[in-house]
Each structure stands twice: as structure tokens, then as C-alpha cells.
C-alpha positions in Angstrom: 135.3 93.8 118.1 135.3 90.0 117.9 131.6 89.2 117.2 130.1 85.9 116.8 126.9 85.3 114.5 125.0 82.3 115.6 122.1 81.6 113.2 119.9 78.6 112.2 120.8 80.0 108.0 123.6 82.0 106.1 123.4 82.1 102.2 125.0 80.8 100.3 125.1 77.7 102.7 121.7 77.2 103.8 119.0 79.5 102.3 115.3 79.5 102.9 114.5 83.3 103.7 115.7 87.0 104.7 117.8 85.2 107.7 119.9 83.9 105.2 120.8 87.0 103.4 121.6 88.8 106.3 124.0 86.4 107.6 125.5 85.9 104.2 125.9 89.8 104.0 126.4 91.7 107.5 129.2 90.2 109.1 131.7 91.2 105.8 129.9 94.7 105.5 131.2 94.2 109.5 134.5 93.0 108.8 135.2 95.8 106.1 134.6 97.6 109.2 137.4 96.4 111.1 135.3 94.2 113.8 136.1 90.3 113.5 133.0 88.7 112.6 132.4 85.5 112.4 129.4 83.2 111.5 128.2 80.0 113.2 125.9 77.4 112.0 124.3 74.1 112.0 126.3 71.1 109.3 123.2 70.2 107.6 123.9 67.2 105.5 122.8 69.4 102.4 126.0 71.4 102.2 129.1 71.3 99.9 131.2 70.4 101.8 133.4 70.2 98.1 132.1 73.2 96.7 132.7 75.1 100.0 136.1 73.8 101.0 134.2 73.4 104.4 137.1 71.0 106.2 137.2 69.3 110.1 138.9 71.6 112.0 138.3 69.8 115.5 135.7 67.4 117.6 134.7 67.3 121.7 132.6 65.4 123.9 129.6 67.5 124.7 128.2 65.6 128.2 123.9 66.3 128.1 121.2 64.9 130.7 120.7 62.7 128.5 123.8 61.2 126.7 126.6 62.8 125.6 127.2 63.6 122.2 130.1 63.5 119.5 130.2 67.2 118.6 132.1 67.7 115.3 133.5 71.4 114.7 134.1 72.6 110.9 134.8 75.5 108.7 135.6 77.8 105.9 136.2 81.3 104.8 133.4 82.8 101.9 134.6 86.3 101.1 137.1 86.3 103.6 134.2 85.6 106.6 135.4 82.1 108.6 132.5 80.2 108.9 131.9 76.9 111.7 129.7 74.1 111.0 128.6 72.3 114.1 127.3 68.6 113.6 126.9 66.4 116.3 124.6 62.7 115.4 121.1 62.9 115.3 120.5 66.3 115.5 122.6 67.7 112.7 124.4 66.1 109.7 121.2 63.9 107.8 118.9 66.5 106.8 117.9 67.3 102.7 116.5 70.8 104.0 117.1 73.7 106.8 113.9 72.9 108.7 111.9 70.2 109.7 108.8 69.4 111.5 108.0 71.3 114.9 108.8 67.7 117.0 111.5 67.9 115.7 113.2 71.2 115.0 112.8 72.4 118.7 115.1 69.7 120.1 117.8 69.9 117.5 117.5 73.8 117.6 117.6 73.3 121.8 120.7 71.4 120.9 122.5 73.4 118.6 121.7 76.3 121.2 123.6 74.5 123.9 126.4 73.0 121.4 127.2 76.7 120.0 128.1 78.3 123.9 130.3 74.7 123.8 132.1 75.6 120.4 132.8 79.4 121.3 134.6 78.0 124.3 136.0 75.7 122.9 138.0 78.0 119.8 138.9 79.7 123.2 141.0 77.2 123.9 142.1 75.8 120.6 142.7 79.3 118.3 143.5 81.8 120.7 139.6 83.5 119.9 136.7 84.4 121.7 133.5 86.6 121.4 133.2 89.7 122.9 129.1 89.7 120.8 127.3 87.2 120.5 124.3 88.1 117.6 121.7 85.4 118.2 118.6 85.1 115.6 115.2 84.1 115.8 113.8 81.6 118.2 116.4 79.2 116.1 118.9 80.4 119.0 116.9 83.0 121.2 117.7 80.1 124.1 121.8 81.9 124.2 121.2 84.7 125.7 119.6 83.4 128.3 122.4 80.2 128.4 124.9 83.4 128.4 123.4 84.8 131.9 123.1 81.5 133.4 127.4 81.6 132.7 127.8 84.8 134.5 129.3 83.6 137.0 132.6 82.5 135.2 134.8 86.1 134.7 135.2 85.2 131.0 131.9 84.5 129.8 130.9 87.6 132.5 132.6 90.3 129.3 130.5 88.6 126.9 127.5 90.4 125.6 124.0 89.3 123.8 122.3 91.1 121.1 118.9 89.6 119.5 117.9 89.9 115.7 114.0 89.7 115.0 113.5 88.7 111.6 109.7 87.6 112.1 108.0 87.7 115.0 105.9 85.5 114.2 107.6 82.4 114.7 108.9 81.8 118.1 109.5 78.3 119.0 107.2 77.8 121.8 105.9 75.5 123.9 109.3 74.5 124.6 108.9 73.9 128.5 108.9 69.8 127.8 112.8 69.8 125.7 114.3 72.7 128.1 113.3 70.0 131.0 114.8 67.0 129.5 117.9 69.0 128.2 118.6 70.1 131.9 117.9 73.6 131.0 117.3 75.6 134.2 114.2 77.4 135.0 113.5 80.8 133.2 112.2 83.0 136.1 112.7 86.6 134.8 109.5 88.3 135.4 108.4 89.4 132.5 108.1 85.8 131.4 107.0 84.6 134.5 104.0 86.7 134.6 102.4 86.2 130.6 103.4 82.2 131.2 106.1 82.6 128.2 108.6 80.6 129.9 108.6 78.0 127.3 108.8 80.4 124.7 112.2 80.9 123.3 111.5 84.0 120.7 110.5 85.4 124.1 113.6 84.2 126.0 115.6 86.1 123.6 114.2 88.8 123.9 114.0 89.1 127.9 118.0 87.9 128.5 119.2 89.4 125.5 121.1 93.2 126.1 120.4 94.8 123.6 117.3 93.5 120.5 117.4 94.5 117.0 114.4 94.3 114.0 115.2 94.5 110.1 113.7 97.8 109.6 112.6 100.9 111.6 108.6 100.7 110.6 109.1 96.7 111.7 110.5 97.8 114.8 107.3 100.0 116.1 104.5 97.6 114.4 105.6 94.7 116.6 105.0 97.0 120.3 101.0 95.9 119.3 99.3 93.3 119.5 98.4 93.6 115.3 102.0 92.5 114.8 103.0 91.6 117.8 101.9 87.7 117.8 101.0 87.8 122.2 104.6 89.7 122.2 104.1 93.3 122.9 103.4 93.7 126.1 107.0 92.2 126.2 108.9 94.1 123.2 106.6 97.4 125.2 109.1 96.2 128.3 112.4 96.1 126.1 111.7 98.8 124.6 114.5 101.0 125.2 116.6 98.5 124.3 115.4 98.2 120.9 117.0 99.5 117.5 114.9 99.1 114.0 117.9 98.9 111.4 116.7 98.4 108.1 118.8 95.7 105.7 121.2 96.1 103.7 121.7 93.8 100.0 124.5 92.9 97.9 124.3 95.5 95.2 128.3 93.8 94.4 126.2 90.4 92.9 122.4 92.5 92.3 123.8 94.9 89.8 122.0 96.0 86.3 125.5 97.1 85.1 127.4 93.6 85.9 124.3 91.1 86.2 125.5 88.1 84.0 121.4 86.6 83.8 120.3 89.5 82.1 120.7 90.3 78.5 122.1 94.6 78.2 123.7 95.9 81.0 122.8 99.1 82.1 122.8 102.0 84.9 120.8 104.7 86.5 121.8 106.4 83.2 121.6 104.2 80.7 118.3 103.2 81.7 116.4 104.6 79.1 118.5 103.1 76.0 119.3 99.8 77.7 117.2 98.6 79.4 114.0 97.5 77.2 116.5 94.9 75.3 115.9 93.1 78.8 112.2 93.6 78.7 112.3 91.8 75.4 113.7 89.3 76.5 111.7 88.7 79.3 108.3 88.5 77.4 110.5 86.0 74.8 111.5 83.8 78.4 107.7 83.3 79.1 106.3 83.4 75.9 104.2 86.7 75.7 104.2 89.3 73.0 107.2 91.3 72.5 106.0 94.5 72.7 106.9 98.4 74.1 104.1 100.1 74.9 102.3 97.1 77.1 103.5 97.1 80.7 105.1 94.3 82.3 104.1 93.8 86.3 105.3 91.3 88.0 106.2 89.1 91.5 108.9 87.5 92.7 107.4 86.0 96.2 106.5 83.6 98.2 103.0 81.5 98.1 102.1 82.3 101.6 99.4 85.0 103.2 101.8 87.3 104.5 103.0 88.1 101.1 99.2 88.7 100.3 98.2 86.3 98.2 94.7 86.7 99.1 94.6 90.0 98.0 97.0 89.5 94.9 95.4 87.2 92.7 91.5 88.1 92.9 92.7 91.9 92.2 94.6 90.6 89.3 91.8 88.7 87.4 89.5 91.4 88.2 92.3 93.7 86.2 93.5 90.7 83.6 90.1 90.6 81.7 90.0 93.6 80.0 93.2 95.6 81.1 95.8 96.0 77.8 99.1 94.4 80.6 101.0 91.3 80.8 101.6 90.0 83.9 104.4 87.4 85.3 105.6 85.7 88.3 107.7 83.4 90.2 107.0 81.5 93.2 105.8 78.4 95.2 104.4 78.6 98.3 101.1 77.2 100.5 99.8 74.6 97.9 96.5 76.1 97.8 97.9 79.0 96.3 100.2 77.8 94.6 97.1 75.9 92.5 95.6 79.3 92.8 98.4 81.2 91.3 99.1 78.3 88.7 95.1 78.8 87.3 95.8 82.5 87.1 98.4 81.9 84.3 96.1 79.4 83.2 93.0 81.8 83.0 94.8 84.4 81.2 97.3 82.8 79.3 97.3 85.4 76.1 99.0 88.1 78.8 100.0 85.9 82.1 102.7 83.4 83.1 103.1 81.6 85.9 106.3 79.7 86.9 106.0 77.5 90.6 108.7 77.5 92.1 112.5 80.2 92.0 114.5 79.7 89.7 118.0 82.9 90.1 118.1 83.2 86.1 114.5 84.2 85.8 114.2 85.8 88.8 117.0 88.7 87.8 115.7 88.6 84.3 112.1 89.6 85.8 113.7 92.1 88.0 115.4 93.8 85.0 112.5 93.7 82.6 109.3 94.4 84.3 108.1 97.8 84.8 106.0 97.1 88.4 106.8 94.8 91.0 104.0 94.1 93.3 104.3 93.5 97.4 100.8 93.7 98.6 101.9 92.3 101.9 100.1 91.6 104.8 103.3 92.7 107.1 107.1 92.9 105.6 109.5 92.8 108.8 111.8 93.8 105.8 111.5 93.1 102.3 114.5 92.5 99.9 112.3 92.5 97.0 111.2 96.1 96.3 114.7 97.0 96.7 116.0 94.8 94.5 112.9 95.8 92.0 114.4 99.3 92.5 117.8 98.7 91.8 117.1 97.5 88.7 114.7 100.1 87.2 111.3 98.5 87.9 109.2 100.5 90.2 107.7 98.4 93.5 103.8 99.0 94.4 103.4 97.8 97.6 101.6 98.3 100.9 102.3 100.2 103.5 104.2 98.4 105.8 107.7 97.2 107.3 110.4 97.5 105.8 108.3 98.3 102.4 107.1 101.4 104.1 110.8 102.3 104.9 112.3 101.4 101.4 109.6 103.1 99.2 108.4 106.9 98.9 105.0 107.3 97.2 104.5 108.9 94.2 103.9 112.8 94.3 100.7 112.0 91.5 102.8 115.0 90.1 105.9 115.4 87.8 107.9 112.7 89.6 109.3 115.2 91.7 109.2 113.0 95.0 108.5 109.2 95.3 110.4 105.9 93.6 107.1 103.8 93.9 103.2 103.6 94.9 101.8 102.9 98.2 99.0 101.8 99.5 97.3 101.0 103.1 94.1 99.2 103.2 94.6 95.5 103.7 92.6 95.4 100.8 92.1 93.8 97.3 89.9 96.5 96.0 92.8 98.6 97.1 95.4 96.8 95.7 93.6 97.1 92.5 92.7 100.8 92.3 96.6 101.3 92.8 97.6 99.5 90.0 95.0 101.9 88.5 97.0 104.3 89.2 99.7 103.3 87.9 99.5 101.7 85.0 97.7 105.7 84.3 100.9 107.3 84.9 102.8 104.9 83.3 100.7 105.8 79.7 100.2 109.3 80.3 102.7 111.0 82.8 106.2 109.0 81.4 108.6 111.9 82.9 107.2 111.4 85.9 107.7 107.7 85.8 111.2 107.6 84.3 112.6 110.6 87.1 110.8 108.0 89.9 112.7 104.8 87.8 116.2 107.0 88.0 115.4 107.9 91.8 115.1 104.3 92.8 118.2 102.7 90.9 119.9 106.0 92.5 118.9 104.9 96.2 121.2 103.2 98.0 120.6 99.6 99.9 124.4 98.6 100.3 125.3 97.4 104.1 127.8 99.6 104.9 125.2 101.9 106.6 123.5 99.5 107.9 126.9 97.5 109.3 128.0 101.0 111.1 123.8 101.5 112.8 125.2 97.3 114.1 128.1 98.4 115.4 126.2 100.7 118.0 124.5 98.6 119.0 127.3 96.3 119.8 129.2 98.9 121.9 125.6 99.5 124.0 125.4 96.2 124.6 129.1 96.1 126.2 128.6 99.2 127.9 125.4 97.5 129.6 127.6 94.6 130.7 131.3 95.6 131.2 130.1 99.6 132.2 132.8 102.1 130.5 133.9 100.3 126.6 134.0 101.8 124.4 135.2 100.9 120.6 136.2 102.9 117.6 137.4 102.3 114.3 
């Protein structure tokens, strides 16, 4: 089975959020299970061609309503996965960031959708390779299922299925109608789009026309069916509920491994963490110029500083806590300017027990996971989340709000001997709820260490590798192909 991922991001080439982690890892897991999975990305101006050995493979002229564009296609193989990069002036090739303004991102990603289809056809002609499934991701590639539907008159395209993965429904690529008309894209007459006035919403178009839909966690697949997290598309999601599957994201357990991580000072596993993990806590305290102490709990966050992540809950809860509680806090992240300022001010106001770093540093992030005791993720919504998985893998207990992938990955402490639980969970979207849950966790840390350590070990042993998720995606692809081809079956 040939699967072509089409995406705006893929690690390590172009990364902004979790989308990059999925597209950078899942194709490799699928290839290990016998599929021929490949990835197609824009050729951004910041790509490091020398480092990743990205070379030109072919070019072609692409006629559009507004003129003809010369398209150059580049390629490389990274960790056994073939990648294709599409360059076409003025849309891709000069930018220094993945995303720009809405006014520019919509037309250039529409171009990417159109050219991705054309490039797939050129691959068939030049390399004798053609996808059975087009796996598209978020609004940036949401037009492709519609373009595929419009190409069904051709018997070759008629055999190709589409799968849309929803990584974050809040971002939709809406109000694209003028650009769609300018590019000569036919009208979208699917009834559910028409009566809800969503024919110019790229995420909605993808939802309506894809053969199958996935989200990045089972809980999120349920949450987006309702108005609070449906962001205006919940009724459209409910129409497609029989074609919707929630599959929990995996993580790169080879790169993210406390037994081999080059960024931490002491390596350990679930059997040796009691003796070998403490030096990482000491190093973390030294890194942030905090007092080196074994008996003080270290709380930490590594996050984007945006409302989605619950920063409006986190800062007041931490201020209340830090006034008179013997804890240390370490924060790493950046985001919206007003949250950056509040986060930085927190570190200044409680400098003897709190440190904040505005920005991102991969080495520091790894040391935080390996050295902190309690990892905070009070998100308002979280389609999947990876921070809680990394914390668990490195032996830090996560404290999370019960939503999306956080609810799917963290089992709440049983408030007893620790026979059940991999962390601490709260529900209400209030700073008080977060504060009192932290207090609960600190009480367990100080007075029920056996229970705490049982949870640490259990958390470290949870399998978050991609293999199980990849097998579920294979089932989705099979269902998509059966819908398109009838009796198709594929087995490995």
C-alpha cells in the first residue's frame, strides 16, 4: 500500500507544533510495518538543504487561472522515509518561517494543494510510484480531498482514497472563497457545506470530502462533536461520525530515551531511576541557579504561552503557591506577548524559588523532563499533547486537566497506595482547581513517597511508541480504500 502524507510541517525539516512530530514519525512506523509511506512538504526558504541532502529531482510547468508557474520538486530520504519538497515562486522558496499572515498563508497553501496533486501525477510518470491513499493534515491541505473528488472521472485518480487528520480544529483556513475563485477551483456543492455556509472553509471542505477522518486522540474525537470544542464545525463532524476515528499520537521512543539521552547527566530506566535520576534534578537546579536540594519538589512546564495551554490558570495558581510554599518552579516557553511578560515577571517576583526562560531550548527541555518532579499541563483543550508523555517517560509525574489526549494518557492517582495512577488530574477550568490539585500532589510527594515512586515507575513503563498507532492507521487506510474500491483488502 502506497501512502502519501501531504503536510505543512514535518520534523526535523519544518516544525512549529505537534503536527510536525506526527508527520515526522508516523510514516517511518508505517514503513516498518510494510507500507510505502512518503511525505510531501513545501520547500521553505529556511530548509537546510546541505544538512539533509535535499536535491532537485524534476520540474514541470503548472498552468493556473492566473498564469503558469514553474514548479521545482526536490527530494531526500531521511530515516528511510522519502520526502518531496515543492517550490514555486512566489509561494514557496524565500520564507524564513513556516507560517505568515492569514492573507498570505491561505493563497500559498491553496497553491500547495493544487501542486501536490500535480506532483503526485508527475511521480507516477517519472518514478512509477503513485499513492493509494492521500493522507492530508489540518486546513493547510484540506482542499486536496475535494480536488481528488473532482478528478474521479480519471480511472487512475478514482482508485485513490483520502484521509484527513485533524490536529487542531480551532485553526480552519476559513474565508478562502475569493482565493478559491481566483484559482479557478470549482464550486463546493456538498449539501452539508452549503446549508452551513462553509464552502469557503478549508478544514470544513476536508471534513466533508475525505473518505475517512482521524483525530490525534480518542477523547478529542468525542469532544469535537460538541459546540464547546467544535468551533462551529461540530454539526459537520457529527454527520461524519461513522467515518471518524481517534488515534492517540505516539512519540519517538528512540530519541526520547532516558537511558541514552545525550542532554542529561545521568542515564536511568524504570528499574534504576531511584538511584540514578536524582543527579539530573541537581543539574537542573544548577542550570537555573536554584538551591540544590533533594527534599524540595521541583515543578515545571515546557509549553507554548497561549491561552489554549491554560496559562491564564497557571500563573495565578503559581503566584498563590509560591508565596508561602517550599517548592521550586522552572518554566520554559514563549508565545503571546502578554503571557510572555507575565511569565517573565513570575520568575522575577519569586526569584529565590522560581526561574522562567522565554524561548525554547531543546537541551534545557530534556533536562527539565529528566529533573523535575511534577510536570504541569493545565490545558483548556489539548488534541493530544506530547509533554505529558515525555514527562512520564522520564519519570516526572504529570498534573493535567482532564481533556483530549491528556485524559487518554494520564491515569489519575487513586489517593491511596499508588496501585492505580500515573499522575494527577483535575477537571474545572479554574485557577483554584489547579492550585488545590498541586497541593494534593505535594502532599503525596512529602507524605506518601512509596505511592509516588510506584506511579513514577508505572508512568515510565507506559508504551507510547508509534507501532500501535501505526497499526490503527493501517485499519483506517483499509476502510478508506474499501469505501473507494469496494472489496479491497491489504494484509501484512
